[in-house]
C-alpha positions in Angstrom: 85.8 90.2 99.0 85.7 92.5 102.0 87.5 92.0 105.1 89.6 89.0 104.6 91.6 89.7 107.9 90.9 91.7 110.9 91.6 95.4 109.6 92.7 94.1 106.3 90.2 94.8 103.3 90.1 93.9 99.6 87.9 96.0 97.9 85.2 94.9 96.3 84.3 96.1 92.6 87.6 97.0 91.3 88.0 93.8 88.9 87.5 94.8 85.3 86.5 91.3 84.7 86.1 87.7 86.5 89.5 86.7 84.7 91.6 89.7 85.8 91.9 90.2 89.6 93.2 93.7 90.8 93.4 93.7 94.7 93.2 97.1 96.1 94.1 96.5 100.1 92.6 99.0 102.7 94.4 98.6 106.0 93.4 99.6 109.3 96.0 102.0 111.1 96.5 101.8 114.8 94.2 104.9 115.4 91.0 106.0 113.3 93.0 106.2 110.0 93.5 104.0 107.2 96.1 103.2 104.5 95.7 102.1 100.9 98.1 99.7 98.7 97.7 100.9 95.3 94.7 102.3 93.6 93.3 100.0 90.5 92.7 100.8 86.9 91.5 104.0 85.7 88.0 104.2 87.0 88.6 101.9 89.7 88.2 105.2 92.4 84.6 104.8 91.9 84.7 101.3 93.5 87.1 102.7 96.0 84.6 105.5 97.2 81.8 103.3 97.4 83.6 100.7 99.4 84.6 103.4 101.9 80.7 104.7 101.8 79.8 101.0 102.7 81.8 100.9 105.6 81.0 104.5 106.9 84.8 105.6 106.4 85.3 109.4 105.1 87.7 109.4 102.3 89.8 111.9 104.3 90.1 108.9 106.9 92.4 107.5 104.4 95.8 109.2 105.2 98.5 107.3 103.2 98.5 105.6 99.6 101.5 103.3 99.4 102.2 102.2 95.6 103.9 98.8 94.7 105.1 99.8 91.5 104.3 102.2 88.1 101.8 99.8 85.8 98.7 101.3 85.3 96.5 98.7 86.8 98.1 99.7 90.2 98.4 103.6 89.4 95.4 104.4 87.0 93.2 105.8 89.8 95.7 107.4 92.0 95.2 111.2 91.2 91.5 110.8 91.7 91.7 108.9 94.7 94.5 111.0 96.1 92.5 114.3 95.2 89.2 112.6 97.1 91.2 111.5 100.2 93.8 114.1 100.4 96.4 111.3 101.9 99.9 111.4 101.2 101.5 109.4 98.4 104.6 107.1 98.8 106.9 105.2 96.7 110.2 103.8 95.9 112.5 106.4 95.0 113.1 104.7 91.5 109.3 103.8 90.8 108.6 107.6 91.9 110.3 109.0 88.7 108.3 106.6 86.3 105.2 107.5 88.1 106.1 111.1 87.3 107.1 109.9 83.6 110.3 111.4 84.5 111.9 109.6 82.6 108.8 107.8 80.7 108.8 103.8 81.2 109.5 101.9 78.2 109.3 98.5 79.9 106.8 95.8 79.6 103.2 96.4 80.9 101.3 99.8 80.7 102.8 103.0 82.0 100.9 105.7 83.9 98.1 106.9 82.1 99.3 110.5 83.1 102.3 111.5 85.2 101.8 111.9 89.0 104.7 113.2 91.6 104.4 111.4 94.8 104.6 113.1 98.0 107.4 111.0 99.7 110.0 108.7 98.5 111.5 105.9 100.6 114.4 103.3 99.9 114.9 100.0 100.9 114.2 99.0 104.4 112.3 102.1 105.6 109.7 101.7 107.9 106.2 103.4 107.1 104.1 104.2 110.0 100.8 102.7 108.9 99.0 99.6 109.2 100.6 98.8 112.9 104.2 99.5 111.2 105.2 98.4 107.6 108.7 97.6 106.4 109.2 99.0 102.7 111.1 96.1 101.1 112.7 97.2 97.2 111.8 93.9 95.3 112.8 94.8 91.8 112.4 92.6 89.0 108.9 92.8 87.7 109.6 97.0 87.5 113.1 98.5 88.6 111.5 100.2 91.6 109.0 97.7 92.7 108.5 97.5 96.2 106.4 94.8 98.7 105.4 95.9 102.1 105.8 93.5 105.1 103.8 93.7 108.5 106.3 91.8 111.0 104.2 91.8 113.9 101.0 90.0 112.0 103.8 88.6 109.3 101.9 89.8 106.4 103.4 90.1 103.1 101.5 92.6 100.2 104.0 91.8 97.4 102.4 93.6 94.5 103.0 92.1 91.1 106.4 90.2 93.0 104.1 87.3 92.9 101.1 85.7 91.0 99.0 83.2 92.6 96.8 80.7 90.5 94.4 78.8 92.9 97.0 77.2 95.3 100.2 77.8 92.8 102.5 80.6 93.5 105.0 81.9 90.5 106.6 85.1 89.3 104.4 87.5 87.1 104.7 86.3 83.7 107.9 87.2 81.8 105.6 89.1 79.4 104.7 91.7 81.8 108.1 91.8 83.8 111.2 93.7 83.1 113.5 91.3 84.3 112.7 88.0 85.4 115.9 86.7 86.9 116.2 90.0 89.2 112.6 89.2 90.2 113.5 85.8 91.3 116.3 86.9 93.2 113.6 89.3 95.2 111.5 86.3 95.7 114.4 84.7 97.3 115.2 87.6 99.5 111.5 87.6 100.8 111.7 84.1 101.7 114.0 85.0 104.6 111.0 86.5 106.0 108.5 84.7 108.0 105.1 85.0 106.4 101.8 83.8 107.5 99.7 85.5 104.6 100.7 86.2 101.2 98.8 89.3 99.8 99.4 89.0 96.3 97.7 91.9 93.8 96.8 89.2 91.1 95.0 86.1 92.4 94.9 85.1 95.6 95.8 86.0 98.4 97.0 83.1 100.4 95.8 83.5 103.9 97.4 80.5 105.4 100.8 79.4 105.1 101.7 81.9 102.4 105.6 81.7 103.1 105.3 78.0 102.7 103.8 78.5 99.2 106.4 81.2 98.2 109.3 78.9 99.4 107.7 75.9 97.5 107.8 78.0 94.2 111.5 79.2 94.6 112.7 75.6 95.5 111.2 74.1 92.8 112.6 76.9 90.5 116.1 76.6 91.7 116.1 73.0 91.4 115.0 73.1 87.8 118.1 75.4 87.0 120.7 73.4 88.5 
């Protein structure tokens, strides 16, 4: 899809098929550097390098790789991308342990293809100097250390697999791939407290306008159904 908002790119060529979207985001920092959110499935590193070359971005200009969670469709190309860019890698402290396969992850969804030790860990609410300033929110449920990244100035939410977008419909990622769906719903309610213009989901979407409205419509409908 290319540049979907100023300084926000969806990297072309990382999807394994037209029916399975995997949105690796490339974000412009305030200076001359860039940040990646997630790295796609094994083999996606070739598409990432090709996209950087198309934009005439040197791989070493990517200084940070932020991970939303451990699943292989997000971490599958982490090792080669980190090696090529020399970027620092970041993950929530819970998720970092699973990405390192210490202990091995036994929940739903594919675990990492191989262990990887991230450079820096963070906790809920920590600020990250990337893309004009991001806040890392611990949004557990899909996995224990799942993280969403929020850019408050531009009201962008990079939600990983907390939300799944199908057309104009927002929902949680299906339960068969989720560690604990009830906890994911609590995380979704929490994200509804943020002012969100654009919902940057990993599968489906993104919702570039009225993303917060779409998020709230889903959670309100779900809450009404369970009462």
